[in-house]
C-alpha positions in Angstrom: 24.9 -0.7 -5.7 21.9 0.0 -8.1 18.4 -0.9 -7.2 16.2 -3.0 -9.8 15.6 -6.4 -8.1 16.0 -7.6 -4.5 18.3 -10.7 -5.3 21.4 -12.3 -4.2 23.5 -10.9 -1.3 27.1 -11.2 -2.4 29.3 -10.8 -5.6 31.1 -13.7 -6.7 31.5 -15.4 -10.1 28.7 -17.5 -11.3 29.0 -21.2 -10.8 32.3 -20.9 -8.5 32.1 -23.2 -5.5 34.5 -20.9 -3.7 32.0 -18.6 -1.3 33.2 -16.2 0.7 33.8 -16.9 4.3 31.0 -14.7 5.4 27.9 -15.4 3.4 26.2 -12.2 4.7 29.0 -9.8 3.9 27.7 -6.5 3.0 24.3 -7.5 4.4 23.9 -4.2 6.3 24.5 -1.8 3.4 22.1 -3.8 1.2 19.2 -4.1 3.6 19.5 -0.4 4.5 19.6 0.6 0.7 16.4 -1.7 0.1 14.6 -0.2 2.9 15.1 3.3 1.6 13.8 1.9 -2.0 10.9 0.4 -0.5 10.1 3.1 2.0 10.2 0.6 5.0 10.8 2.6 8.3 12.3 -0.3 10.3 13.1 -4.1 10.1 14.9 -6.9 12.0 16.3 -9.9 10.8 17.4 -13.4 12.2 19.2 -16.2 10.4 19.6 -19.9 11.8 21.9 -22.5 10.3 22.8 -26.1 11.5 21.1 -25.4 15.1 22.8 -22.2 15.8 21.9 -18.4 15.4 24.3 -16.9 12.9 22.9 -13.7 12.5 20.4 -11.2 14.3 20.2 -7.4 13.1 18.1 -4.6 13.5 17.7 -1.7 11.0 15.9 1.6 10.8 13.4 3.1 13.4 10.4 2.1 15.1 8.3 5.0 14.0 9.0 7.0 10.7 8.8 10.5 12.3 10.2 10.1 15.8 11.0 6.4 16.5 13.8 4.4 18.3 16.3 2.5 16.8 15.2 -1.1 15.8 17.2 -3.9 17.4 16.7 -7.6 17.4 14.6 -7.0 20.6 12.1 -4.7 19.0 8.6 -6.1 19.0 6.8 -6.4 15.7 3.4 -7.7 14.8 3.5 -11.3 13.3 0.1 -11.1 11.7 -0.6 -14.4 9.9 2.4 -16.1 10.9 0.4 -16.5 14.1 -1.2 -19.5 12.1 2.2 -21.3 12.2 2.1 -21.2 16.1 -1.8 -22.4 16.2 -1.1 -25.3 13.8 1.9 -26.2 16.1 -0.5 -26.2 19.0 -2.6 -28.8 17.3 0.3 -30.7 16.5 1.4 -31.0 20.3 -2.3 -32.1 20.9 -2.3 -34.6 18.1 0.9 -36.1 19.5 -0.9 -36.5 23.0 -3.7 -38.1 21.4 -6.2 -35.4 22.1 -6.9 -34.6 18.7 -6.4 -36.2 15.3 -5.9 -34.3 12.0 -8.8 -35.8 10.3 -11.2 -35.4 13.2 -14.4 -33.6 12.3 -14.5 -30.1 13.8 -18.0 -31.0 15.2 -16.4 -33.8 17.1 -14.6 -31.0 19.3 -16.9 -28.2 18.7 -20.6 -29.9 18.5 -22.2 -26.4 18.3 -20.4 -25.3 15.1 -22.4 -25.0 12.0 -21.2 -24.3 8.3 -23.4 -23.1 5.3 -24.4 -26.7 4.6 -25.1 -29.9 6.4 -22.3 -31.8 4.4 -19.7 -29.2 5.4 -20.9 -29.3 9.0 -20.5 -33.1 9.2 -17.1 -33.4 7.2 -15.1 -30.5 7.7 -11.9 -31.6 9.4 -9.2 -30.0 11.4 -6.9 -30.7 8.2 -9.5 -28.6 6.2 -9.3 -25.9 8.4 -5.3 -25.7 8.5 -4.8 -26.0 4.8 -7.5 -23.7 3.5 -9.8 -26.0 1.6 -13.4 -25.6 3.0 -14.3 -23.6 -0.2 -15.9 -20.9 2.1 -15.7 -17.0 1.5 -13.2 -15.2 3.6 -15.4 -12.7 5.8 -12.3 -10.9 6.9 -14.2 -7.8 7.7 -16.1 -9.6 10.5 -12.9 -9.7 13.0 -12.1 -6.1 12.3 -15.4 -5.1 13.8 -14.4 -4.3 17.2 -17.9 -4.8 18.5 -17.9 -8.6 17.7 -16.6 -11.1 20.1 -14.6 -14.1 19.0 -17.5 -16.4 20.3 -19.8 -14.3 18.0 -17.3 -14.6 15.2 -17.5 -18.4 15.6 -21.3 -18.4 15.6 -21.4 -16.4 12.3 -19.2 -18.9 10.4 -22.5 -20.6 9.5 -23.3 -17.6 7.2 -20.2 -17.9 5.2 -21.1 -18.9 1.6 -19.3 -21.3 -0.4 -16.9 -19.7 -3.3 -15.7 -23.1 -4.3 -16.9 -26.9 -3.8 -15.7 -28.5 -0.7 -12.1 -29.5 -1.1 -12.2 -28.4 -4.6 -10.0 -25.3 -4.6 -7.7 -23.6 -2.2 -9.2 -20.5 -0.7 -7.4 -18.7 2.2 -9.6 -18.3 5.2 -8.7 -16.6 8.3 -11.9 -17.5 10.0 -11.1 -21.2 9.9 -8.1 -20.5 12.3 -10.3 -18.9 14.9 -12.1 -22.3 14.7 -8.6 -24.1 14.9 -7.9 -22.0 17.9 -11.2 -23.0 19.5 -10.4 -26.8 19.1 -7.0 -26.1 20.8 -9.0 -24.7 23.8 -11.6 -27.4 24.1 -9.2 -30.3 23.5 -6.8 -29.0 26.1 -9.0 -27.6 28.6 -7.1 -24.1 28.5 -7.8 -21.3 26.3 -5.7 -20.7 23.1 -3.6 -18.0 24.8 -2.9 -20.0 27.8 -2.1 -23.1 25.7 0.4 -21.2 23.7 2.1 -19.6 26.6 2.5 -22.8 28.6 3.5 -25.3 25.8 5.1 -23.3 23.1 6.5 -19.9 24.5 7.6 -20.6 27.9 9.5 -23.8 27.2 11.5 -21.9 24.4 12.1 -18.8 26.7 10.3 -16.6 24.1 9.6 -14.2 26.8 9.1 -11.1 24.3 6.3 -12.8 22.6 2.6 -12.1 23.1 -0.7 -13.4 21.7 -2.0 -10.0 21.3 -1.1 -6.3 20.8 1.0 -5.1 23.5 -1.2 -2.9 25.6 1.4 -0.5 26.7 3.7 0.2 23.7 7.2 0.9 24.6 10.3 2.1 22.9 10.8 -1.6 21.9 7.5 -1.6 20.1 7.6 -1.0 16.4 4.7 1.0 15.0 2.9 -0.4 11.9 3.0 1.9 8.8 0.7 2.1 5.8 2.0 3.7 2.3 -0.5 6.7 2.0 0.0 9.0 -1.1 3.3 7.3 -1.4 4.7 7.7 2.0 4.7 5.6 5.2 2.6 6.9 7.6 2.0 5.5 11.2 -1.2 3.4 11.5 -3.4 2.3 14.2 -4.2 -1.4 14.8 -7.2 -2.5 12.7 -8.4 -4.8 15.6 -8.6 -3.8 19.2 -5.6 -4.5 21.4 -8.0 -6.2 23.8 -8.6 -8.9 21.2 -6.6 -12.0 20.4 -6.8 -13.9 17.1 -5.5 -17.5 16.6 -5.2 -16.0 12.9 -3.0 -13.2 13.3 -2.7 -11.4 16.6 0.5 -12.5 17.9 3.8 -9.9 18.3 7.2 -11.2 18.6 10.9 -10.1 18.1 13.6 -11.3 15.9 15.5 -12.7 18.8 12.4 -14.6 20.0 11.4 -15.9 16.4 15.2 -17.2 15.9 14.2 -19.4 18.9 11.0 -20.5 17.0 13.1 -21.1 13.8 15.4 -23.5 16.0 12.4 -25.4 17.3 11.0 -25.8 13.7 14.4 -27.1 12.8 15.4 -29.2 15.8 16.0 -32.9 16.0 13.8 -35.1 18.3 16.6 -35.3 21.0 17.1 -31.7 21.1 15.7 -29.6 24.0 14.2 -27.1 21.6 12.0 -29.8 19.9 8.4 -29.3 20.4 7.2 -31.9 17.8 8.4 -35.2 16.6 10.0 -34.9 13.2 7.4 -37.1 11.7 4.7 -34.8 12.8 6.6 -31.7 11.6 7.2 -33.5 8.0 3.4 -34.1 8.1 2.6 -30.3 8.8 5.2 -29.5 6.1 3.7 -31.6 3.4 1.3 -30.4 0.9 -2.4 -31.1 1.9 -3.9 -28.7 -0.6 -2.3 -28.3 -3.9 -2.2 -25.0 -5.9 -1.6 -25.5 -9.7 2.1 -24.4 -10.3 2.0 -23.6 -14.1 4.3 -20.7 -14.1 7.1 -20.2 -16.7 10.4 -21.0 -15.1 12.5 -19.4 -17.9 14.8 -17.2 -16.5 12.8 -17.1 -13.0 14.3 -19.1 -10.2 11.4 -18.0 -8.1 8.9 -20.0 -10.1 7.9 -23.0 -8.4 7.6 -26.6 -9.6 5.1 -27.6 -6.9 3.1 -25.3 -4.5 0.5 -25.7 -1.9 -0.4 -25.6 1.6 0.4 -27.6 4.6 -0.6 -27.0 8.2 0.3 -23.4 9.0 2.9 -23.5 6.1 3.1 -22.6 2.4 5.1 -25.5 0.8 7.0 -25.2 -2.4 10.2 -25.9 -4.1 13.1 -23.5 -4.4 16.4 -24.4 -6.1 15.7 -28.0 -5.7 15.1 -28.0 -1.9 11.7 -27.9 -0.2 11.0 -24.6 1.2 8.3 -24.0 3.9 7.3 -20.6 4.8 4.4 -18.2 6.1 4.2 -14.6 5.8 2.2 -11.8 7.7 0.4 -8.7 6.2 2.4 -6.8 8.7 5.3 -7.0 6.4 6.8 -10.2 8.0 8.2 -13.4 6.7 9.4 -16.7 8.4 11.0 -19.5 6.3 12.6 -22.9 6.9 14.5 -25.1 4.5 14.6 -28.3 6.4 17.2 -30.4 4.5 19.5 -27.5 4.7 18.7 -26.9 8.4 18.2 -23.2 7.5 15.8 -20.7 8.6 15.2 -16.9 8.0 12.8 -14.5 9.6 12.2 -11.0 8.4 10.0 -8.6 10.4 9.1 -5.0 9.1 6.7 -2.2 10.1 5.1 -1.7 6.8 2.0 -3.3 6.0 2.2 -5.5 2.7 5.7 -4.6 2.0 7.3 -7.2 -0.3 10.6 -6.5 0.9 10.4 -9.2 3.4 9.7 -11.9 0.8 12.5 -10.6 -1.3 14.9 -10.7 1.4 13.8 -14.2 2.3 15.1 -15.4 -1.0 18.3 -13.5 -0.7 19.2 -14.7 2.6 18.5 -18.4 1.5 20.6 -17.9 -1.6 23.7 -16.7 0.5 23.8 -20.2 1.6 22.3 -22.2 -1.3 24.2 -20.9 -4.1 26.5 -18.4 -3.0 26.2 -14.8 -4.7 25.9 -14.6 -8.4 27.3 -11.9 -10.5 25.2 -9.3 -12.4 22.1 -11.6 -12.3 19.0 -9.7 -13.8 15.7 -11.4 -14.0 13.8 -9.4 -16.6 10.3 -8.0 -16.0 9.3 -10.6 -13.5 6.4 -8.3 -12.3 5.4 -7.2 -16.0 2.7 -9.4 -16.5 1.4 -9.7 -12.9 0.1 -6.3 -12.4 0.0 -2.8 -13.7 1.0 -1.3 -10.4 0.9 2.1 -8.7 1.5 3.4 -5.4 -0.9 2.5 -2.6 -4.1 4.3 -2.3 -5.6 4.4 1.1 -9.1 6.1 1.1 -11.9 6.5 3.6 -15.6 6.3 3.1 -17.9 8.9 4.4 -18.1 7.2 7.7 -14.3 7.2 8.1 -14.2 3.4 7.4 -10.8 2.4 5.8 -11.2 1.0 2.5 -9.2 -1.8 1.3 -5.9 -0.9 -0.2 -6.0 -3.5 -2.9 -8.7 -1.5 -5.0 -6.8 0.4 -7.5 -7.6 3.7 -9.0 -8.4 4.2 -12.7 -5.1 4.4 -14.7 -3.9 7.8 -16.0 -4.3 6.5 -19.6 -8.0 6.2 -18.9 -8.6 9.9 -19.1 -10.8 9.8 -16.0 -10.4 12.0 -12.9 -8.7 9.5 -10.5 -9.6 11.1 -7.3 -13.4 11.7 -8.1 -13.9 8.5 -9.9 -12.1 6.3 -7.6 -14.0 8.0 -4.6 -17.2 7.4 -6.3 -16.6 3.6 -7.0 -15.9 2.8 -3.5 -18.8 1.2 -1.6 -19.0 2.2 2.2 -17.1 -1.0 3.2 -15.2 -3.0 0.9 -14.6 -6.8 1.6 -11.2 -8.5 1.6 -10.6 -9.4 -2.0 -10.3 -13.2 -2.5 -6.8 -14.3 -2.7 -5.7 -11.1 -0.8 -2.0 -12.1 -0.5 -2.0 -10.3 -3.9 -1.3 -11.3 -7.3 1.1 -14.1 -6.6 2.8 -16.8 -8.6 4.0 -19.6 -6.5 7.4 -19.0 -5.4 7.7 -15.4 -6.8 7.7 -12.3 -4.5 4.2 -11.0 -4.1 3.4 -8.0 -6.3 0.7 -5.9 -4.4 -1.1 -2.5 -5.2 1.5 -0.7 -3.0 4.4 -1.6 -4.8 5.8 -0.7 -8.1 7.2 -3.9 -9.8 10.1 -2.3 -11.6 11.8 -1.5 -8.4 14.2 -4.4 -8.1 17.8 -4.6 -7.1 20.8 -5.6 -9.3 23.8 -6.9 -7.7 27.3 -6.4 -9.1 30.8 -7.0 -8.4 32.6 -4.7 -5.8 33.4 -1.3 -6.9 31.6 -1.6 -10.2 
């Protein structure tokens, strides 16, 4: 198997309706080879179809230098997939009549203030969940371990508008801090307690936690970052003593398979946490993002794209796809009409392998494998990429890895010029999910876009 694009999982004649009995035949070899190419130390995968778990696997190691073997029970950070849980918690409260999607936030949090009076009075829970407040991100604030969650909420009033209210989509982690506080006020229990009692315990998600495990074990995957082209074990950016409704949860592929089943369950099923109509509303677009990408030869380019409540929503191969990723290298997706769901957890920050495998696993059921399918230069026009460069300023503060050094063609001394160009603390760039076209695998600065995988017939 050659490596140029992470695409389809099994070889078969294009267009043939006769797929092999096992849609994931050859998956182990494929994932293992891809992990080597993408320098991912460990990964765990689960797939559900038609109300059943059809696959759970672990690959690689928990730590690059001396880790343990990854299994479906290995604990990984979910990062922003946490937002899906927070939105679901609000869905439960909506069904109980304690919260309304269109409730102004000040109805539940009277002391909250935004940058202007209009936003303060009119920002709704819906606005928080689908990222349409138009406010700047302020991601460095929660990464300061000397700032409490209460202080983070108080300082939201200082976030400045970068767009008009409800004018454009602007991803904002701090709005989910507010959403978590609404859960607490409306339920009378803090966010962590509510999630444990109403979401995790009913599904027997016993290995899932709302914050970083305080005592890492052999089951805990260690996060890594690409530094000088190598995956290096990394310390958490946020203290393990803190929780975040935007991104602090940890889980396993085995537990996330249960969450997938709940996200697809029918009303009469014991795993159903929400009514189907509530789920459909959450998985609908409430903030549209223009989808004007050229679809020629590119099945990833979406016809429609936008944000629901804790979900990205787009089309893929004629079906609605709902997913959320995490900066920890995690991906979680459901295709409701196919009753199909996948989760990929890895221990390499910002890797796009998880997103590419998401499409691969979906395709194994949607179209069967296609032979010798090559998508030409999908990433060519998105970014001139190099390996991640992670630097520290003179105070030891980690600078944002999305900042790129000068290109070799510039004739500049890269180390000297790049170091001189870095301010003491860089804010998170707007749109920090990378340079991403709707429905395409996200291309980031720590990836080389010519690294794709081409599938061929057996023994070819």
